C-alpha positions in Angstrom: -19.3 36.8 -0.7 -17.8 37.6 -4.1 -15.7 34.3 -4.0 -18.8 32.2 -3.5 -20.4 33.8 -6.6 -17.2 33.3 -8.6 -17.0 29.6 -7.7 -20.6 29.1 -8.5 -20.0 30.6 -12.0 -17.2 28.0 -12.5 -19.6 25.2 -11.6 -22.5 26.3 -13.7 -21.3 24.4 -16.7 -21.3 21.1 -14.7 -24.4 19.2 -13.8 -24.5 17.8 -10.3 -24.5 14.3 -11.7 -21.4 15.0 -13.8 -19.5 16.2 -10.7 -20.6 13.2 -8.7 -19.4 10.9 -11.5 -16.0 12.5 -11.5 -15.7 12.1 -7.7 -16.9 8.5 -7.9 -14.5 7.7 -10.7 -11.6 9.1 -8.7 -12.7 7.0 -5.7 -13.1 3.9 -7.8 -9.7 4.4 -9.4 -8.0 4.7 -6.0 -9.9 1.7 -4.7 -8.9 -0.3 -7.8 -5.3 0.5 -7.2 -5.6 -0.6 -3.5 -7.2 -3.8 -4.6 -4.3 -4.4 -7.0 -1.9 -3.7 -4.2 -3.7 -6.1 -1.9 -3.7 -8.8 -4.5 0.1 -8.4 -5.1 0.9 -8.4 -1.4 -1.3 -11.5 -0.9 1.1 -13.3 -3.4 4.2 -12.8 -1.2 5.0 -16.2 0.2 5.3 -17.0 3.9 8.8 -16.2 5.1 9.5 -13.7 2.4 9.2 -9.9 2.1 8.8 -7.3 -0.6 9.5 -3.5 -0.5 6.9 -0.8 -0.9 8.8 0.2 -4.1 8.9 -3.3 -5.4 5.1 -3.6 -5.1 4.6 -0.2 -6.7 6.9 -1.1 -9.5 4.6 -3.9 -10.7 1.4 -1.9 -10.5 1.0 0.7 -13.2 0.5 4.2 -11.7 1.3 3.1 -8.1 3.9 4.7 -5.9 5.7 3.3 -2.9 3.8 5.9 -0.8 0.5 4.7 -2.2 1.4 1.1 -1.2 2.1 2.4 2.3 -1.3 4.2 2.4 -3.0 1.0 1.2 -1.4 -1.0 3.9 -2.4 1.5 6.5 -6.0 1.5 5.2 -6.4 -2.3 5.7 -9.2 -3.1 8.1 -8.4 -5.1 11.2 -8.6 -8.8 10.7 -7.8 -8.6 6.9 -6.2 -11.7 5.3 -3.7 -9.5 3.4 -0.2 -10.3 4.9 0.7 -6.6 5.4 3.7 -7.5 7.7 5.6 -8.8 4.6 6.0 -5.3 3.1 9.0 -3.4 4.3 11.0 -0.3 3.2 13.8 -0.3 0.7 16.5 -0.4 3.4 15.2 -3.8 4.6 13.7 -2.2 7.7 10.2 -1.9 9.2 8.9 1.5 8.5 8.0 3.7 11.5 4.3 4.3 12.3 2.4 6.9 14.2 1.5 5.5 17.5 0.3 2.0 18.3 2.3 -1.3 18.4 2.3 -1.9 14.6 6.1 -2.1 14.3 6.4 -4.5 17.2 3.6 -6.7 15.9 5.1 -6.6 12.3 8.5 -7.7 13.6 7.1 -10.5 15.7 5.0 -11.8 12.8 8.0 -11.8 10.5 10.2 -13.6 13.1 7.5 -16.2 13.5 7.7 -16.7 9.7 11.4 -17.3 10.0 12.6 -13.9 8.8 15.6 -12.7 10.8 16.8 -9.2 11.6 20.4 -8.0 12.1 21.4 -5.8 15.0 20.4 -2.7 13.2 16.9 -4.1 12.6 17.4 -4.8 8.9 16.3 -7.8 6.9 18.7 -9.4 4.4 16.8 -8.6 1.2 19.2 -10.8 -0.8 17.9 -13.7 1.3 14.3 -12.9 2.0 13.1 -10.7 -0.8 10.3 -12.2 -2.9 10.9 -12.4 -6.7 8.8 -9.9 -8.8 7.6 -12.7 -11.0 5.9 -14.4 -8.0 4.0 -11.2 -7.1 3.1 -10.3 -10.7 1.4 -13.7 -11.2 -1.9 -12.3 -9.9 -2.0 -9.1 -12.0 
């Protein structure tokens, strides 16, 4: 019971609207980053790929992990070509459950991107230039 009182003391200085603004600002900032990530990924041409880190490197304040989370948060049927984002080793990243890895590989092969026996893509051949992705930001 004492903890609840202590936490209420901490919140007394804040009005409910102020707290809500802070929460909304954080949500809007994250959504703004995701929108920038989606815009950058949408600029990757057919038959080319980019790495999570490559996308993160052109968006201020983004990390490779954030790019991964943004790709995972895409709704079904999105126009964003999520399959064109791979890891820094030139491989498709593992996912929890589902058929995402198989679908991603099939989509990339359909686009003319080839994998070696270890499941790697030749980044020297298929990696998109940063300048192509930055054009939207």
